[in-house]
N, C-alpha and C positions, 0 to 999 in steps of 0.2 A: 311328398316331394320326390321328384324323379331322381333316379340313381345318378344320372349325368350331372344334375344340378348339385346334388350332395357332394359328388366328387370334385366339381369345380370349386365349391365353397371350401372344401377341405384343402385343396391345393392353394387357394388364395390365402387361407389362414396360415398355412405352413410357410408360405412365401413371406407373409408379413412378419411372422415370428423370426424367421431366418434373417430378414433385413434388419430387424431391431437388434438382433444379436450381433450382426456385423457392425452396425453403427456403434453399439455399446463397446464392442471390442476395439474398434478404431479409436474411440474417444479415450478408452483406458490406456491404449498404447501411446496416444498423444500426450496424456498427462504424465507418463513416465519420463518423458524428455523435458527436464526442467533444469534451471540453474541452481546449483547447490551453494550453500553458504561456505565461505572459506574458514580456515582454522581460527583466524582472529575473531570472526563472528561467533563461532561455536564457543570459544572461550568467554566471550562477552556475556553469553547466556548461561553456560553450564560450568564456567570456571569458578574461581573463589571470590569473584567480585561480589561485594555486598550490595543490597538494594535492588536486586532483581528477583521478582516473585513470579512463579509460574502458576497460573490459574487455568481453568478449562478453556483450551483453544486461544490462549493469550498469555503474554508476559507483560508485567508491569515493572517499569524502571523508575524507582523512587529517587528523589534528589539526595536523600541522606538516610541510609539504613532504614528503609521502609517508612520514613516520615514524609508523607505526601504533602505537596503544596496544594493551594486551592485552585490551581490552574493545571490543566492536563491536555495533552495532545493524543488523539486516537489516530493510529497510523495503519493504512491499508497497504500491504506489500504489492510490488509489481507483478504482472501476469507471468505465471510459470517461473517465479522466483521463490526459492525457499524463504519463508518469512524471517527466519533468524539471520538472514543476510543483512538485515537492517539494524541489527543489535548495536554495532559500534556507533552508528549515527545517533540512535535514540539514547544510548548510554551517555554520549557526550552532551546531548541536550539535557538529560537529567542532572548531569554535573553542573549545569548552568541554572539549576533551580526549577526545571520543568518536569513534572511527572509525565511519563510517556507510556502509552498502552499499545503494544504491538500485537496485531491480530493474526491468527493463523487461519488461512482460508482453505475451503475444501478444494482438493486437487491443485492448490496454489493458484487459484483463480478467483479474484474478488468478485467477478461478475456472477459467481454462483452463490454469493452471500452478501449482497449489497447492503442489507440491513444489519450486518454484523455489529455495528456500533451499538445497537439496542441492548446487547448483553453486557455492555461495559458500564453504563451509568450506575446501575444498582451495586456494582462491585466497589465503587469509590464514592460513597455518598457525601464525603467531606469536600469533594471537588465542586467548586461553584462556577468556574469559568472553563467551558469546554471548547476545544478547537479540534478540527478534524483535517486529515490530509493523507497523502499517499504518493507513491511513485508510479509513473507510467499508467498502466491500466488501473492500478490501485487508486491513483489519484483521481482518475475519471470517475470511478465508482464511488469514491468518497464524496466527490462533488455532487453526484447524483443523489446520494443520501442527504447531503446538506441542503440541497434545493428543496427537499420535501420536509425538512425538519429545522426550519429557521429558528424555531423556538428553543432548540436544544444546543446549538453551537453558535459561538460568537465570531468565529473566523475560520478560514480554510488555508491550507498550505499545499501547493501542488509542486511536485518535483518531477521535472521532465514529463509533465502532464498538462492537459487542457481541461477546462470545465465542461461539464455536460449539462445542458439546459440553462435556464436563467436563475440567478440567485442574487439577492441584495447583500449577501454576507461578505464582509471584507475578505479579500483574497490576496495571497502572496504567491506568485508563480516564479519558480526558479528553474533555470535550465542552463546547460553548458553550451558554450559557443561551438563546440565540435559535435554536438548531438545531431546525428544523422537519422534518428528514428522519430523524434517528435515533429509533428507538423506545427511549426511555430505560427503559421497563419491563423490557427485556431485560438491563439492567445491574444488576438487583437482587442478583444473585449475586456481584457484584464488590465487595468491601469497600473497596478503595482507589480512590476516585473523586475527580476534581477538576473542578469546573464553572468555566469561564471566564466571568465576568460580562460580558455584552455580546457575547460571541463567537458565531459561527454555525457552520454545517457546512463551508462552503467555504474559510474563511480559514486552515485548516491548510496549504493549498497556494496556489500562485500561478497560478490559472486563471480568474480573474474570478468572477462571481456564478453560483450554481447554481439551476436551476429548482426551485421548491418550497421553497427555503430561507428562513429568516427573515432580517431585515435586521439586520446587525451594528451595535452601538452603539460599537464600538471599531475601530481600524484593523487591517488584516491583520498589520502589523508587530508591533503590541502583542499580538495573539492568539498569534503565533508566539513572541514573546519569553517570554510566560508559559508556553507549552508547553515550550520549551527548559528553562526553570527547573525545571519540575515533573519532566521526564524525567531531568535530571541529578541532581536530588535523590533520585528514586526509585532510580536505579542506584547512587548512593553508599550508600544505605541497604542495598541488597542486598549490596554488596561489603564493608561493614563489620560 
């Protein structure tokens, strides 16, 4: 091989490695900018509240001091949102008799672990009725999983999210009337929808306000209260 050819190949290889390093660095910097859980959410997970169990890359919220029900919801957090921000919502659902599993995603991006639900089922073998859902990007990724695993889940809950792909699974879609982030046109195929009057995109979780979102006309607590009410009602309808 001629010297000029070798030199050209070496320069090309170095350029490719440099480009990969730049891309990796840019991605890492991108992941450092995310929405953190507020103090109430942190306390819901790490406080003295009973019934919350930490497993590998997930937290389980039991209805009554680690006594699971036979029905559970697997929850995918929103994109670039710290998973624990959804602890207050799932804690309230568990107080209403529903076991909830909150998944921690790599770099806070569910798109990097769409099949995260696979690691949940064997952890709770006593659960007979599984539901899956999530917020925003997490909801979309949960729906992507559900579409390919109709045999594993009985229903889906989307919060400020739209379904990806086709699925025959019963679905509940909830969004706030002041949500300026969700493309509601993509919910046209979902017959079971509930709009929270005065709610916005961010208030399903406890991570502050979100860039580009509308201003909520109700409190975060009220939006989550209504959300819990709708989810519990939806699941009861599927079970009866």
